[in-house]
Every structure is written in structure tokens, then in C-alpha cells.
N, C-alpha and C positions, 0 to 999 in steps of 0.2 A: 799612654797605654791603648792598644789597639790601632794605632795608626799606621797605615800601610798594610793592615790585616783585613782578611775577607770579612771579619767581624765589624769592623769599622765600617765597611760599605752599608751595611744595615744598621747599626747603632748609632753613627754620628747623624744621620737624617732625621732620626727618631728623636734624638736629644735636641735637634735644633726645632723641629716641629711643638716640641713641648716648651721652647723657650730656654732650655738649658744650654743651649751651644750658640755661637755667633754664625756659624756657617754650616753649611751642608755637607761637608767632607773636610777631611784630614789626610793630606797625602803624605806628609814629612815633617819633621820637625822643624820647628819656626816657619810655618807657614800661613800664620796669622790665625789660626783655628785657636778659639778660647772657649772654656767652659764659664757657666754662670749659674751661681747658687747650687754648685755641683763640683765633687772632687772625685776621681777615680782612682781605685787602686785595687789591689789583687791579695787574694789570700795565698797565692801562689807566685814566687817570683821569678820562676824560670819557665819555659816551655817544654815540659816533659815529653816522653815518648807518648804518642797517641792522644796528647791533651789529657792523660790522667795522672795526676800528681799521686804519689804515694803517700800514705799516712806520715811517713818520715819527712817527707820535702815540705809537706803542710806544716808540721810542727817545727822545722826549721825556718820556716818563714814567718811563724806567728809573732816573733817579737817585732818585725818591721811593721805588721799591721796594727800591732797595739802602739807603738812609737807614733805612728802617722795619727792614730786617733786621738792620742793625747796633743797633738799639735794642732788638731783642728777643733776648739772647744765649741764652735757654733753648730756642729752636725745635730741635725734633728731628726733626719729620716735616713734610712740605709736601704739601698736597693741591691739585693743579691742577684747575680746572674747565674742561676743553676743551682743544684743541690750540693754540689761540692763549695761553692762559694758560700751558701747558707751554713753548711755544717763547719766550714773553717772559721766563718765569722762568729758563730755561737761558741766555738772551742775556745776562740781568742778571748772573748768576753768573760767566759767561765773562767780561763786562766787570769784574768785581770779580777777576779773576785765577784762577779756579778752573778746572780742565781738564775740563770736562763732555765726555764722549764722546757721539756721537750717540744719540738715544733714539728710540724711535717711539712716538706716542701709541696708547694702546688704554685703552677703559675697564676698570677693575679692574686695569691693569698697576701694577706698582709697581719701582722702581729704587733700588739702593743710590746714595748720592750722596758724591762726593769732597771733602766739606767738612763743617763742623759740623752741618749739616742731613743726619741720617743717611740718610733714605729720603724718595722722593717716590713719592707716589701719585696716580693719576690717575682722573678720573671725567667722563663728558659733562657740560657745563654744564647747570643746572636751568633753561634757558629753556623757556618754553612752548613753542617750536618742537619740543624734545627731549621734554618730559614729556607734551604733548598727543597726540603721534605714537607714544609708547611705545617711543622710541629709549632714554630713561631712566626706570626705573621705580622706586617707592620701595624694592622690595628689591633692584635693583641699585645704588641710593645707599647703602642701608643696608649692604650687604655691605661695600663700600668703607669706610665710617665706621667699622665694626666691626673690621677689618683694622687701620686706625689706631688705635683704641682698644688693641687687642691689642699692637701694637707698642708704644706707649707704656707700656703694663704692664711689658713686658720690659725696657725701659730702666733 
């Protein structure tokens, strides 16, 4: 996920700085890049026009997300990259029967979760639109990833 995408140029080095990736970059499949204590997935499985998935597209992809969550029993923290990801994750968890309260997206926010995923962390998406305008900077993303790392050490 993100490999070869402009978002990867920003996200992968941040994951490496926080100790979640073994390398500073990933350019293609099977290039030796590996994640540590981290798994990436998406609430939308396609690249929709203008990177704005419709509610129907998100709904169609929801079972994929739920199946991945079932296959990963040791997840204790979730990082959502953007409001679409947060809303999609919450919708999936509600579909799975978890009573998620309303949550407001804000970069750097974190929320306790009412299921085996103990905490959700929020960051702006590392799209070029956000990184080239300064809406998301490397120190901002590093701060969120460091909060996650600290949370994992405490568990």
C-alpha cells in the first residue's frame, strides 16, 4: 500500500523514523521493505476519481477491512490517515457490533476504543495535497507515530 505513490515518499520515512519500517523507502513490490509492529490497510480498495471514494464504494469495501481485522488478533492501536479513513473504520466497527460513540477527526487526536483495539490515533493523510501545502509536516506525523510507539510500549 502506497508503494510507488507520492504519499509513500512522506509516509515511509516517517514509519522508519518511528521504528515501524526497516527502510526509508519502498519503490516497488519485493524491494526488501518490511513493516515492524505495523500493518497497513485501507477503507477503500480502489483509487477513485479525485481520491474521493463515494459512500457506496466505502460500503462495498467494508467487509475486506473487517476480514483483515479478524485475521490480525494482536492489533492494539489503529492509525487513521484522514477523516475518510476514520469514518470508514468506525462504520466498519459499528457493522461488527461495536458501539462506537461519535468521534471528531483532528490531527493528533487519539481516542479509547470500545473493542480489542484499545486506541485510535488520527493524522492527516500524507497526500501530496496535504504535505506540499504544509497542512501535514514531518514533525506533525512523527509526533503521532511517536505517541503510537509509546502507547505500544505501555501495553
